[in-house]
C-alpha positions as CSV (number, residue, x, y, z in Angstrom):
1,M,0.0,0.0,0.0
2,A,1.3,3.4,-0.9
3,R,2.7,5.7,1.8
4,P,3.2,9.4,0.9
5,T,5.8,11.4,2.7
6,Q,3.3,13.7,4.4
7,T,0.9,11.9,6.6
8,K,0.8,14.3,9.5
9,G,-1.9,13.4,12.0
10,W,-2.9,10.2,10.2
11,K,-2.6,6.7,11.6
12,V,-3.2,3.3,10.1
13,V,-6.1,1.5,11.7
14,E,-7.5,-2.0,11.3
15,T,-10.2,-2.1,8.7
16,S,-13.8,-3.2,9.2
17,P,-14.5,-4.6,5.8
18,N,-17.8,-6.4,6.6
19,A,-20.0,-3.4,7.6
20,D,-21.1,-0.3,5.8
21,A,-18.4,2.3,6.5
22,A,-21.0,5.0,7.2
23,A,-22.9,2.9,9.7
24,D,-19.7,1.8,11.2
25,W,-18.7,5.4,11.9
26,S,-22.2,6.4,13.1
27,F,-22.4,3.7,15.7
28,F,-18.7,3.1,16.7
29,A,-16.1,5.7,15.6
30,D,-18.1,8.9,15.8
31,P,-16.8,10.8,18.9
32,A,-20.2,12.6,19.2
33,R,-22.1,9.3,19.6
34,K,-23.8,8.4,22.8
35,P,-22.7,5.2,24.5
36,E,-24.8,2.2,23.7
37,S,-26.2,-0.2,26.2
38,R,-24.0,-3.3,26.7
39,G,-25.8,-6.6,26.2
40,A,-28.5,-5.1,24.0
41,L,-29.4,-6.5,20.6
42,R,-29.2,-4.9,17.2
43,P,-30.7,-6.0,13.8
44,V,-28.0,-7.1,11.4
45,L,-28.0,-8.6,7.9
46,V,-26.0,-11.8,8.0
47,Q,-24.9,-13.4,4.7
48,V,-24.7,-17.1,5.2
49,K,-22.9,-19.2,2.7
50,S,-25.3,-21.8,1.2
51,G,-27.1,-21.9,4.6
52,K,-30.8,-22.3,5.5
53,I,-32.3,-20.6,8.6
54,D,-32.4,-24.0,10.3
55,T,-28.7,-24.1,10.5
56,L,-27.9,-20.5,11.1
57,E,-27.7,-20.7,14.9
58,Q,-25.4,-23.8,14.6
59,R,-23.2,-21.9,12.2
60,I,-23.0,-18.9,14.5
61,A,-22.2,-21.1,17.5
62,A,-19.4,-22.9,15.7
63,F,-18.1,-19.6,14.5
64,A,-18.1,-18.2,18.0
65,Q,-16.3,-21.3,19.4
66,E,-13.5,-20.9,16.8
67,Q,-12.8,-17.4,18.3
68,G,-12.1,-18.9,21.8
69,P,-14.0,-18.7,25.1
70,R,-15.9,-15.5,25.8
71,K,-18.2,-14.5,28.7
72,P,-21.0,-14.0,28.1
73,G,-21.2,-16.1,24.9
74,P,-22.3,-14.6,21.7
75,K,-26.1,-14.8,21.1
76,V,-28.4,-14.5,18.1
77,K,-32.1,-14.1,18.0
78,V,-33.8,-15.4,14.8
79,P,-37.2,-14.0,14.0
80,K,-39.8,-16.8,14.3
81,A,-41.2,-16.0,10.8
82,Y,-38.0,-17.6,9.3
83,R,-38.5,-20.9,11.1
84,A,-41.7,-22.5,9.9
85,N,-43.0,-20.8,6.8
86,P,-44.8,-22.8,4.2
87,G,-45.8,-19.6,2.4
88,R,-42.4,-18.9,1.0
89,E,-43.6,-19.2,-2.5
90,R,-45.5,-16.0,-1.8
91,G,-42.3,-14.0,-1.3
92,R,-41.1,-14.6,2.2
93,D,-37.7,-16.1,1.4
94,P,-34.8,-13.9,2.3
95,V,-32.5,-12.5,-0.4
96,T,-30.1,-15.0,-2.0
97,R,-26.8,-14.0,-3.6
98,G,-25.0,-16.6,-5.6
99,G,-26.0,-19.5,-3.3
100,D,-25.7,-17.4,-0.1
101,T,-28.6,-16.1,1.9
102,L,-29.2,-12.8,3.7
103,Y,-31.1,-13.0,6.9
104,S,-32.2,-10.1,9.1
105,V,-31.5,-11.3,12.7
106,L,-30.8,-9.8,16.1
107,A,-27.2,-10.1,17.4
108,D,-25.9,-9.2,20.8
109,E,-22.7,-7.1,21.3
110,A,-20.3,-10.1,21.6
111,L,-21.6,-11.8,18.4
112,F,-21.8,-8.5,16.5
113,E,-18.1,-7.6,17.4
114,L,-17.0,-11.1,16.3
115,M,-18.7,-10.8,12.9
116,R,-17.7,-7.2,12.5
117,Q,-14.0,-7.7,13.1
118,Q,-13.5,-11.4,12.0
119,S,-16.1,-12.6,9.6
120,G,-14.4,-11.8,6.3
121,S,-11.9,-10.2,4.1
122,G,-14.3,-7.8,2.6
123,D,-15.2,-10.4,0.0
124,P,-18.0,-12.8,1.0
125,E,-17.1,-15.0,-2.0
126,H,-13.9,-15.9,-0.2
127,P,-14.4,-15.3,3.6
128,R,-12.4,-16.6,6.5
129,N,-15.6,-18.4,7.6
130,D,-19.1,-18.8,6.3
131,L,-20.8,-15.8,8.0
132,F,-20.5,-12.3,6.5
133,L,-21.9,-9.1,8.1
134,A,-23.6,-7.4,5.3
135,A,-25.2,-4.4,7.1
136,H,-26.3,-3.3,10.6
137,G,-28.2,-0.6,12.4
138,P,-28.3,0.9,15.8
139,I,-29.1,-1.2,18.9
140,L,-32.7,-1.4,20.0
141,P,-33.9,0.1,23.3
142,E,-33.9,-2.4,26.1
143,D,-37.7,-2.0,26.5
144,S,-38.2,-2.8,22.8
145,L,-36.9,-6.4,23.3
146,G,-38.7,-9.5,24.7
147,D,-39.6,-13.0,23.9
148,E,-41.4,-13.5,20.5
149,T,-44.1,-16.1,20.3
150,Q,-44.2,-18.5,17.4
151,R,-47.3,-18.0,15.3
152,D,-49.0,-20.6,13.3
153,P,-48.0,-20.2,9.6
154,V,-50.6,-19.3,7.0
155,Q,-51.4,-21.5,4.1
156,L,-53.7,-19.8,1.6
157,P,-55.8,-21.7,-0.8
158,N,-55.1,-21.4,-4.5
159,T,-58.3,-19.4,-5.1
160,A,-59.2,-16.0,-6.2
161,P,-58.9,-13.0,-3.8
162,A,-61.9,-11.4,-2.2
163,E,-63.5,-9.2,-4.9
164,G,-62.4,-5.6,-4.7
165,V,-60.3,-6.0,-1.6
166,V,-56.7,-4.5,-1.8
167,V,-54.3,-4.2,1.1
168,T,-52.3,-1.0,1.3
169,A,-49.1,-0.9,3.4
170,V,-47.1,2.1,4.5
171,I,-43.5,2.0,5.9
172,D,-42.7,5.4,7.4
173,T,-42.3,7.2,10.7
174,G,-45.0,8.7,12.9
175,L,-47.9,6.7,11.7
176,P,-51.2,7.7,13.5
177,F,-53.3,4.5,13.3
178,L,-56.1,6.1,15.4
179,N,-56.7,8.9,12.9
180,D,-60.3,9.1,11.6
181,C,-59.2,8.8,8.0
182,F,-58.1,5.2,8.8
183,R,-61.5,4.1,10.2
184,S,-64.6,2.6,8.5
185,Q,-68.1,4.2,8.7
186,N,-69.0,2.3,11.9
187,G,-65.7,3.4,13.6
188,A,-63.9,0.1,13.3
189,P,-60.2,0.4,12.5
190,R,-59.1,-0.1,8.9
191,V,-55.5,-0.5,10.2
192,R,-55.4,-4.3,10.7
193,Y,-51.8,-4.4,11.8
194,A,-49.3,-1.7,12.9
195,W,-45.7,-2.6,13.9
196,V,-43.8,0.1,15.8
197,Q,-40.3,-1.2,15.5
198,D,-38.8,0.6,18.5
199,G,-42.1,0.5,20.5
200,L,-42.5,-0.8,24.0
201,F,-42.3,-4.6,23.8
202,R,-45.3,-6.4,25.3
203,N,-45.0,-10.0,26.5
204,A,-48.6,-10.3,27.6
205,P,-50.6,-10.9,25.6
206,P,-48.0,-12.8,23.5
207,S,-46.0,-10.7,20.9
208,F,-45.7,-12.0,17.4
209,V,-42.9,-9.6,16.4
210,P,-39.2,-10.0,17.2
211,F,-38.8,-6.5,18.6
212,G,-40.9,-3.4,19.2
213,R,-44.7,-3.5,19.6
214,E,-47.4,-4.7,17.3
215,F,-51.0,-3.3,17.4
216,E,-53.6,-5.5,15.9
217,A,-57.1,-4.3,15.0
218,A,-58.4,-5.6,18.3
219,D,-55.8,-3.5,20.2
220,I,-56.6,-0.4,18.2
221,A,-60.4,-1.0,18.7
222,D,-59.7,-1.3,22.5
223,L,-58.0,2.1,22.5
224,F,-60.9,3.6,20.6
225,A,-63.3,2.2,23.2
226,R,-61.4,3.3,26.3
227,Y,-60.5,6.8,25.2
228,T,-63.8,7.8,23.6
229,T,-66.2,9.9,25.6
230,A,-69.5,11.2,24.1
231,G,-68.3,10.3,20.7
232,I,-65.0,12.2,20.9
233,M,-61.8,10.4,21.2
234,D,-58.7,11.6,23.1
235,E,-56.2,10.3,20.5
236,L,-53.2,11.9,22.2
237,A,-54.0,10.2,25.6
238,A,-54.3,6.9,23.8
239,Y,-50.9,7.4,22.0
240,R,-49.4,8.3,25.4
241,E,-50.6,5.0,26.9
242,A,-49.3,3.1,23.9
243,G,-45.8,4.7,24.4
244,L,-46.0,6.7,21.1
245,A,-46.3,10.2,22.6
246,D,-44.2,9.7,25.6
247,F,-41.8,12.6,26.0
248,G,-40.3,10.9,29.0
249,R,-39.0,8.0,26.9
250,P,-36.2,9.0,24.6
251,R,-37.1,9.3,20.9
252,S,-40.7,8.0,21.5
253,H,-42.9,11.0,21.0
254,A,-43.4,11.2,17.3
255,L,-47.2,11.0,17.6
256,G,-47.1,13.8,20.2
257,R,-46.3,16.2,17.4
258,R,-48.8,18.0,15.2
259,V,-47.2,16.9,11.9
260,T,-45.3,13.8,10.9
261,H,-44.0,12.6,7.6
262,G,-45.9,9.3,8.0
263,A,-49.2,10.9,8.9
264,H,-49.2,12.9,5.7
265,V,-47.9,10.1,3.5
266,A,-50.3,7.5,4.9
267,S,-53.3,9.7,4.4
268,L,-52.4,10.2,0.8
269,A,-51.9,6.5,0.3
270,G,-54.9,5.1,2.1
271,G,-56.8,7.7,4.0
272,Y,-60.6,8.2,3.2
273,P,-63.5,10.0,4.9
274,R,-65.3,7.5,7.2
275,A,-68.5,8.0,5.2
276,E,-66.9,6.2,2.3
277,D,-66.7,3.1,4.5
278,R,-63.5,1.7,2.8
279,T,-63.5,-1.7,4.5
280,D,-62.3,-3.0,1.1
281,N,-58.9,-1.3,1.7
282,P,-57.4,-2.7,4.9
283,L,-54.1,-1.1,6.0
284,I,-50.8,-2.3,7.4
285,F,-48.4,0.2,9.0
286,V,-44.7,-0.3,9.9
287,Q,-43.1,2.6,11.8
288,L,-39.3,2.6,11.5
289,P,-37.2,3.3,14.7
290,N,-36.6,7.0,15.3
291,L,-32.8,6.6,15.0
292,V,-33.2,4.9,11.6
293,A,-35.5,7.6,10.3
294,A,-33.3,10.4,11.6
295,D,-30.3,8.9,9.8
296,T,-31.0,10.3,6.3
297,S,-27.8,8.8,5.0
298,G,-29.7,5.5,5.0
299,A,-26.7,3.6,6.5
300,S,-28.8,1.9,9.1
301,L,-31.9,1.2,7.0
302,A,-31.4,-2.2,5.5
303,P,-32.0,-4.6,8.4
304,Y,-35.2,-2.8,9.5
305,L,-36.6,-2.4,6.0
306,L,-36.1,-6.0,5.2
307,S,-37.9,-7.0,8.4
308,A,-40.7,-4.6,7.5
309,L,-41.2,-6.2,4.1
310,D,-41.3,-9.7,5.6
311,Y,-43.8,-8.5,8.1
312,I,-46.1,-6.8,5.6
313,V,-46.2,-9.9,3.3
314,D,-47.0,-12.2,6.3
315,R,-49.8,-9.9,7.6
316,A,-51.3,-9.3,4.2
317,D,-51.7,-13.1,3.9
318,R,-53.2,-13.2,7.4
319,I,-55.8,-10.7,6.2
320,A,-56.6,-13.0,3.3
321,D,-56.8,-16.0,5.6
322,D,-59.3,-14.1,7.7
323,L,-61.4,-13.5,4.6
324,G,-61.0,-17.2,3.5
325,C,-59.6,-16.3,0.1
326,G,-56.4,-16.5,-1.9
327,Q,-53.6,-14.0,-2.0
328,L,-54.8,-10.4,-1.9
329,P,-53.5,-7.6,-4.1
330,L,-50.9,-5.6,-2.1
331,A,-49.7,-2.0,-2.6
332,I,-46.7,-0.9,-0.5
333,N,-45.5,2.7,-0.2
334,F,-42.1,3.6,1.1
335,S,-41.5,7.3,0.8
336,F,-37.9,7.4,1.9
337,G,-34.8,8.0,-0.2
338,G,-31.2,9.0,-0.2
339,T,-28.1,9.4,-2.4
340,G,-25.0,7.3,-3.0
341,G,-24.6,3.6,-3.7
342,P,-23.7,1.9,-7.0
343,L,-27.0,3.1,-8.5
344,D,-27.4,-0.1,-10.4
345,G,-30.1,-2.0,-8.5
346,T,-27.7,-4.4,-6.8
347,S,-28.0,-3.3,-3.2
348,A,-29.5,-5.7,-0.6
349,V,-32.6,-3.6,-0.2
350,E,-33.2,-3.3,-3.9
351,E,-32.6,-7.0,-4.4
352,R,-35.1,-7.8,-1.7
353,M,-37.8,-5.6,-3.2
354,D,-37.2,-7.1,-6.6
355,A,-37.3,-10.7,-5.2
356,L,-40.5,-10.0,-3.3
357,L,-42.3,-8.6,-6.3
358,K,-41.1,-11.4,-8.6
359,A,-42.2,-14.1,-6.1
360,R,-45.6,-12.6,-5.5
361,N,-46.3,-11.7,-9.1
362,K,-46.3,-15.1,-10.6
363,G,-48.9,-16.7,-12.8
364,K,-52.4,-15.4,-12.1
365,Q,-51.0,-13.0,-9.6
366,K,-48.8,-11.2,-12.1
367,G,-48.9,-7.5,-11.4
368,K,-51.0,-7.8,-8.2
369,T,-48.3,-6.6,-5.8
370,T,-46.5,-3.3,-6.1
371,I,-44.0,-1.2,-4.2
372,V,-43.9,2.5,-4.9
373,L,-40.9,4.7,-4.1
374,P,-40.1,8.4,-4.6
375,A,-37.5,9.5,-7.1
376,G,-35.9,11.8,-4.5
377,N,-35.4,15.5,-4.0
378,A,-31.6,15.8,-4.6
379,H,-31.5,17.4,-8.1
380,Q,-30.1,20.7,-6.8
381,S,-28.0,19.2,-4.0
382,R,-24.6,19.3,-5.8
383,G,-24.1,15.8,-4.5
384,H,-22.9,14.0,-7.6
385,A,-19.6,14.2,-9.4
386,K,-19.1,12.1,-12.6
387,M,-15.5,11.8,-13.6
388,K,-15.0,10.3,-17.1
389,Q,-11.8,8.6,-18.2
390,G,-10.0,10.7,-20.8
391,E,-12.0,13.8,-19.9
392,A,-11.8,14.5,-16.1
393,F,-8.6,12.5,-16.0
394,Q,-5.9,13.9,-18.3
395,G,-2.2,14.3,-18.6
396,P,0.8,12.0,-17.8
397,N,-0.4,11.5,-14.2
398,P,-4.1,11.8,-14.6
399,S,-6.0,12.9,-11.5
400,Q,-9.1,15.0,-10.6
401,T,-9.5,17.0,-7.4
402,L,-13.0,17.5,-6.0
403,T,-13.8,20.3,-3.6
404,W,-16.0,19.0,-0.7
405,R,-17.7,21.8,1.2
406,I,-18.4,20.8,4.8
407,Q,-20.8,23.2,6.6
408,P,-20.0,24.8,9.9
409,D,-22.1,23.9,13.0
410,D,-23.1,20.5,11.5
411,H,-23.8,18.2,14.5
412,T,-23.6,15.1,12.4
413,A,-20.9,13.4,10.3
414,S,-20.6,14.0,6.5
415,F,-20.0,11.2,4.1
416,V,-18.8,10.8,0.4
417,E,-18.8,7.5,-1.5
418,I,-16.6,7.0,-4.5
419,W,-17.6,4.0,-6.7
420,T,-15.4,2.5,-9.4
421,P,-16.6,1.0,-12.6
422,N,-17.2,-2.8,-12.6
423,C,-14.0,-4.6,-11.7
424,T,-12.5,-7.6,-9.9
425,K,-11.1,-7.6,-6.4
426,N,-7.5,-7.4,-7.6
427,D,-8.0,-4.6,-10.2
428,Q,-6.2,-1.3,-9.6
429,L,-8.3,1.4,-11.3
430,I,-8.0,4.5,-9.0
431,E,-6.5,5.6,-5.7
432,V,-7.9,8.4,-3.5
433,V,-6.3,11.0,-1.2
434,L,-8.1,13.2,1.3
435,H,-6.8,16.7,2.1
436,A,-8.0,18.5,5.2
437,P,-8.5,22.3,5.0
438,Q,-5.7,24.7,5.5
439,G,-3.0,22.0,5.1
440,L,-4.0,20.3,8.3
441,A,-3.3,16.9,7.0
442,V,-3.0,14.7,3.9
443,S,-4.1,11.1,4.0
444,P,-2.1,8.2,2.6
445,A,-3.1,7.3,-1.0
446,V,-5.7,4.6,-0.5
447,Q,-5.5,2.0,-3.3
448,Q,-7.7,-0.8,-4.5
449,G,-6.7,-4.4,-4.1
450,A,-6.6,-4.7,-0.4
451,D,-9.2,-3.3,2.1
452,A,-7.8,-0.4,3.9
453,S,-8.8,2.2,6.4
454,F,-7.1,5.4,7.7
455,E,-8.1,7.8,10.4
456,L,-7.2,11.4,11.1
457,V,-6.7,11.7,14.8
458,L,-6.4,14.9,16.8
459,D,-5.9,14.7,20.6
460,S,-6.7,10.9,20.5
461,Q,-10.1,11.6,18.8
462,T,-10.9,10.6,15.2
463,I,-12.2,13.6,13.1
464,A,-12.0,12.0,9.6
465,K,-11.7,8.6,8.0
466,I,-11.0,7.2,4.6
467,S,-11.6,3.6,3.8
468,Y,-11.8,1.2,0.8
469,T,-13.7,-2.1,0.4
470,Y,-14.5,-4.3,-2.6
471,V,-18.2,-4.9,-3.0
472,P,-18.5,-8.4,-4.7
473,A,-21.2,-9.9,-6.9
474,P,-23.7,-8.9,-8.0
475,T,-22.3,-5.3,-7.6
476,R,-18.6,-6.0,-8.5
477,R,-17.3,-2.5,-7.8
478,G,-14.8,-0.9,-5.5
479,K,-16.1,1.6,-2.9
480,F,-14.2,4.3,-1.1
481,T,-15.9,6.0,1.8
482,L,-14.8,9.3,3.1
483,T,-16.0,10.5,6.5
484,V,-15.7,13.8,8.3
485,A,-16.9,14.2,11.9
486,A,-19.3,16.8,13.1
487,T,-18.2,20.5,12.9
488,G,-20.5,21.6,15.7
489,R,-21.9,20.3,19.0
490,S,-24.6,21.1,21.5
491,G,-22.8,19.4,24.4
492,G,-19.9,17.1,25.2
493,T,-16.2,17.8,24.9
494,H,-15.3,15.8,21.7
495,D,-13.1,17.5,19.1
496,L,-14.7,19.0,16.1
497,A,-13.6,18.6,12.5
498,P,-12.8,21.8,10.6
499,S,-15.5,23.1,8.3
500,G,-14.6,24.5,4.9
501,R,-13.2,23.1,1.7
502,W,-11.9,19.5,2.0
503,K,-10.1,18.3,-1.1
504,I,-10.6,14.8,-2.5
505,E,-7.9,13.8,-5.0
506,V,-8.9,10.9,-7.3
507,R,-6.0,9.4,-9.3
508,D,-6.5,7.3,-12.5
509,V,-4.1,4.4,-12.3
510,G,-5.8,2.0,-14.7
511,L,-9.4,3.1,-15.6
512,P,-10.7,1.3,-18.7
513,T,-11.2,3.4,-21.8
514,G,-14.6,5.1,-21.8
515,S,-15.4,4.3,-18.1
516,H,-16.3,6.7,-15.4
517,V,-16.1,7.1,-11.6
518,D,-19.1,8.3,-9.5
519,A,-18.7,10.3,-6.3
520,W,-21.7,10.9,-4.2
521,V,-22.3,13.1,-1.2
522,L,-24.6,11.1,1.1
523,R,-27.8,12.7,2.3
524,D,-27.3,14.5,5.7
525,D,-30.2,16.9,6.4
526,E,-32.6,17.3,9.3
527,L,-36.1,15.9,8.8
528,P,-39.0,17.7,10.5
529,G,-39.5,16.4,14.0
530,F,-35.9,15.1,14.3
531,D,-33.5,17.3,16.3
532,T,-30.3,16.2,14.7
533,D,-28.9,19.7,13.7
534,A,-27.6,18.1,10.5
535,R,-26.4,20.3,7.7
536,Q,-25.9,19.0,4.1
537,S,-22.4,19.1,2.7
538,R,-21.9,19.4,-1.1
539,F,-19.4,19.5,-4.0
540,E,-18.2,22.8,-5.4
541,D,-17.0,23.6,-8.9
542,P,-16.7,27.1,-10.5
543,A,-18.0,25.6,-13.7
544,Y,-21.3,24.5,-12.1
545,K,-24.1,26.9,-13.1
546,R,-26.6,27.3,-10.3
547,W,-28.9,30.0,-11.7
548,T,-30.5,30.9,-15.0
549,P,-30.1,34.4,-16.4
550,E,-33.6,35.2,-15.0
551,G,-32.6,34.2,-11.5
552,F,-34.3,30.8,-11.3
553,P,-32.6,27.6,-10.3
554,E,-30.9,26.0,-13.3
555,Q,-32.2,22.5,-13.9
556,E,-30.0,21.3,-16.7
557,D,-26.2,20.5,-16.6
558,N,-24.0,22.6,-18.9
559,G,-21.5,19.9,-19.8
560,H,-18.6,21.8,-18.4
561,S,-18.7,20.8,-14.7
562,I,-17.8,17.4,-13.2
563,V,-20.5,18.2,-10.6
564,V,-23.8,17.2,-12.1
565,R,-27.5,17.0,-11.4
566,A,-28.0,14.0,-13.5
567,G,-28.1,10.6,-11.7
568,L,-29.2,11.7,-8.3
569,Q,-32.2,9.4,-8.3
570,N,-33.1,7.7,-5.0
571,V,-30.4,5.3,-3.9
572,I,-32.9,2.4,-3.4
573,G,-34.9,3.3,-6.5
574,T,-32.9,1.6,-9.2
575,G,-34.2,-2.0,-9.0
576,T,-36.1,-3.6,-11.9
577,E,-39.5,-4.1,-10.2
578,P,-40.7,-1.2,-8.0
579,V,-42.5,1.8,-9.3
580,V,-40.5,5.1,-8.9
581,V,-42.3,8.4,-8.9
582,G,-41.1,12.0,-9.3
583,G,-43.0,15.2,-8.9
584,Y,-44.3,18.1,-11.0
585,I,-46.0,21.4,-10.2
586,D,-49.7,21.2,-10.8
587,R,-50.5,24.7,-12.1
588,S,-47.7,24.8,-14.6
589,G,-47.0,21.2,-15.3
590,A,-43.3,21.9,-15.0
591,L,-40.9,19.9,-12.9
592,P,-39.9,21.5,-9.6
593,A,-36.2,22.2,-9.3
594,Y,-35.6,19.5,-6.7
595,T,-37.2,16.3,-8.3
596,A,-34.3,14.0,-9.1
597,G,-33.8,11.4,-11.9
598,G,-31.4,9.4,-14.0
599,P,-29.5,8.3,-15.8
600,T,-28.6,5.5,-13.5
601,N,-25.9,2.8,-13.9
602,T,-28.3,0.2,-15.2
603,A,-30.2,0.0,-18.5
604,N,-33.2,-1.4,-16.6
605,R,-33.8,2.0,-14.9
606,P,-33.1,5.1,-17.0
607,G,-35.1,7.3,-14.5
608,P,-38.4,7.3,-12.7
609,D,-41.4,5.7,-14.2
610,A,-43.6,8.8,-14.1
611,V,-44.3,12.0,-12.2
612,T,-47.3,13.3,-10.4
613,V,-48.2,16.4,-8.4
614,A,-45.8,17.3,-5.6
615,D,-46.6,21.1,-5.4
616,D,-49.8,23.0,-6.2
617,S,-47.8,25.9,-7.6
618,K,-44.5,27.7,-7.1
619,V,-46.1,29.8,-4.4
620,H,-48.4,27.2,-2.9
621,R,-45.9,24.4,-2.2
622,G,-46.9,20.9,-1.4
623,V,-50.2,19.0,-1.4
624,V,-52.8,18.7,1.4
625,G,-52.6,15.7,3.7
626,S,-53.5,14.7,7.2
627,A,-51.9,15.9,10.4
628,V,-51.4,13.5,13.3
629,L,-54.7,14.1,15.0
630,S,-58.0,13.6,13.2
631,G,-59.3,16.6,11.3
632,G,-55.9,18.3,11.1
633,K,-54.6,19.3,7.6
634,V,-51.1,20.2,6.6
635,T,-49.2,20.7,3.3
636,L,-46.0,18.9,2.6
637,G,-44.2,18.7,-0.7
638,G,-41.5,16.7,-2.5
639,T,-41.5,13.4,-4.3
640,S,-42.3,11.7,-0.9
641,V,-45.9,13.0,-1.3
642,A,-46.0,12.2,-5.0
643,A,-45.4,8.5,-4.4
644,P,-48.4,7.8,-2.1
645,Q,-50.8,9.4,-4.6
646,V,-49.6,6.8,-7.1
647,T,-49.9,4.1,-4.5
648,R,-53.5,5.1,-3.9
649,A,-54.2,5.1,-7.7
650,L,-52.6,1.7,-8.2
651,A,-54.7,0.3,-5.3
652,G,-57.7,1.4,-7.2
653,V,-56.5,-0.3,-10.4
654,L,-55.9,-3.5,-8.4
655,A,-59.4,-3.3,-6.9
656,T,-60.9,-3.5,-10.4
657,G,-58.7,-6.5,-11.4
658,G,-56.0,-4.6,-13.2
659,K,-52.2,-4.8,-12.8
660,A,-50.1,-2.3,-10.8
661,D,-46.6,-2.8,-12.3
662,R,-44.3,-0.4,-14.0
663,A,-45.9,-1.1,-17.4
664,E,-49.3,0.0,-16.1
665,V,-47.8,3.2,-14.7
666,A,-46.1,3.9,-18.0
667,A,-49.4,3.4,-19.8
668,M,-51.3,5.7,-17.5
669,A,-48.7,8.4,-17.9
670,Q,-48.6,8.0,-21.7
671,A,-52.4,8.5,-21.8
672,D,-52.5,11.3,-19.3
673,D,-49.7,13.5,-20.4
674,P,-50.9,14.5,-23.9
675,A,-54.6,14.6,-22.9
676,R,-54.5,16.7,-19.8
677,F,-51.6,19.1,-20.3
678,P,-52.3,20.9,-23.6
679,N,-51.7,24.5,-22.2
680,R,-49.0,23.7,-19.7
681,A,-45.3,23.0,-19.8
682,P,-44.1,20.5,-22.4
683,T,-43.6,16.9,-21.5
684,P,-40.5,16.5,-19.4
685,G,-37.5,14.4,-20.6
686,A,-37.5,10.7,-19.6
687,A,-34.4,11.0,-17.3
688,R,-36.5,13.0,-14.8
689,G,-40.1,12.7,-16.1
690,G,-40.2,9.0,-16.9
691,E,-43.1,8.2,-19.3
692,G,-44.9,11.4,-18.5
693,R,-47.2,13.2,-16.0
694,L,-50.0,11.6,-14.1
695,Q,-53.1,13.7,-13.3
696,L,-54.8,11.5,-10.7
697,S,-58.4,12.1,-9.9
698,P,-58.2,12.4,-6.1
699,Q,-55.8,15.4,-6.5
700,A,-58.6,17.8,-7.4
701,A,-60.1,17.5,-3.9
702,R,-56.7,17.8,-2.2
703,R,-55.3,21.0,-3.9
704,Y,-54.2,23.7,-1.5
705,R,-56.7,26.6,-1.5
706,P,-55.7,29.1,1.2
707,F,-59.1,31.0,1.2
708,G,-61.5,28.1,1.0
C-alpha cells in the first residue's frame, strides 16, 4: 500500500470490511455518539454461505467457538417467521446471492463484534468463515426487546382473492393509526396491523414480532373504546398510553407532534373519509425506529426495512386468511430515499424488493403486488460528481480534485462515497487521497486491491476517516468511503472537524477506456421532528451553473462541470420491479427544481417511471394531507408526497382486477400527459419525467386553497 511522505496526524487502523463504513462510523467511531447499552441487541443482515435458517444458529455457535471462550457467549435471536414458513412461494424467502442467503436477525454485542471484526476479508465470496456481516443498524432500546411467540403459519388456498379488496401498506415514521381517515363508517379500525419497530415490547398478551410492539385491529379498537367519551376520542392520551407520545421515553414521542411525515404520506396512500366506508382497503403500517428515520444517509436502514417487508407480506396473507380467500393484491408505499450507492439495482434492499415482487407476481398473480418509491429531491444538492476517463482524468499522471464543502455547525458526520466501474477484487483502477482544509493533514493514498482504512486523529479523537472495500457480486465495484466528523456540538467535549473546503484527489491508475467514476455526497439533512442539527455538505465547482439568467434555479447540466445534477435518483430506486415516482408542479405542469432522476448505472432503470403532483404551484408548495390528530390538515411537498398518490391510484387499479406494475404506470402516464396538459409546460424528458405526467383524480379535492 502506498505511503506518501506527508501523513501528519494520520494513523493506520485495522479495517472493518464487513460493515457499511457510514454505519460503522455512526455507531462506533463517531466521537459525538452516545454510549450504547451493553448486552442489548441490534438488527443485522448476515450473509450465510449456502445456509438455511435451520442451520444459522449452529453456524454462529461454531463460528463463536472458533474465536475462543468469551463471557458471556455470543447470542443471536432469529425471528420466528423464518423458522416455519410454508408460504415462502409468496415472497417470504430472504435475499439470495450466488447461493448465499441474507437474513435479518438480532445479534448481541459479543456476536456483533466477532462478525464485524473477524467474519471476512471484505469479500463474502472468499471469507475466512461462512458468516459475513452485510449491514447493521443501531441497537434497539432495552424495553423494545422481549420473547417473541411462534405464530402458526398461514397456508392460503389457491383461489381468487376477495372481490375488490386491496391491502395498502405504508412504511414510514410517525404513523397515526387512530386517525379518523383510517376508520370505517362504523368506527372500526381499517388498520389491521401496525408494527412500531422501537415501541415498548409487550409479552402479555403474546407478541408475534421479534422487537418493538405490534398493534392488531383488536388492540386499536380497544384504544378507541377506552379513550372515547361522548363520541369524541382523546387520541393523544391513547398514544401516550401506547408509548408513542411519551416525552419521558427518549425518541418515542413522534405522535405527540402536530405533523409527521408518516401521517401525511399514509393519508395520501390510504386515507378516506369515514363516510366512504372503505372496508375493502385494509391497512398495514410499519413505523421505523426513530434513530433509523433520523439517519438520512440510509446507512442503518437495510435490516429494519427487510424486516418490515417480511412483516407486511405475512400480515397481508393473514388478512386474506381471515377472509377465507387467496392471496390479496398488495400496494406498499415507502416514501424514503437518499443518495449514494452503486445506483445499479444491486444493493441488498433493492434485491429484496425485486425478489419479493417477482415471487408474489407469478402466474395469475402477475402485477398484483407493487412497491412505490419516490425519485428523491436531490436534483439541486450538488451531490454527484461524474469523472470520465479521458476527460476529467488527463495528462501523464491523470487525476481529478473534488472540492467537498463541509458546513459549519453541522452536528452530524458527513460522508462521500466514490464508486469505481465494474472490476475484480484485484483490479487497480483508481486511488484516493483526502486533504483536510488549510494544510492540516493529507491522507495516505488509499488504493484498490486490499481493504484499507485510515483515520485522522487529533488529541486521540478521530475527526476524519477514509476507507476502501470491494463490493462483490452482484455489484462488483470498488467503494471508497470518506467521512468527516461533526463540525458543531450542543454538548460534550469531543473535538470538532474543521469546516470549509476539504479536497478529494482521485487518481487514475488504470481506468478502462470510456469508463467513469461516480462520487456521491450522502444525504445529511434534518427531517421535520428530528432534532439532529444536521447540515448537508456538497461538492463545489466554479464551472457548475446554479442559476438561469432570469434568476431561477438552473435545472440542466451545462456539460462543463464534473459536478452534475443527472443521476441523483433515490439510492434504493434503481431496482427492476418497484415503481419510482417523481413530482411536478400542478399549475404549470413543469418539474420542480428538486425532483431527481437518472440516468442510473443500469439500463433497466433510466429514470423514474412517471411524475405526479408534488406542489400545487411555485407559491403554494406541497399538497394537502392529514396531520397526526383527526381533522388536522397540513401541506408537505416533495417526491415523498407524490409516491403515495400513485400508491393510492394503483390500489384502485388492483381493486378492479388490473395490474399495478411499471408497465401499467407507464401506460397511465402516456395516456394522461398528452390529454391533460395541452396548455401547460411540455412533456419532461425521460431522465426526470419518466413516461410522462399523471393527473390523478383524487388530487382535485386535495389541492391547496388558502381561502376556501
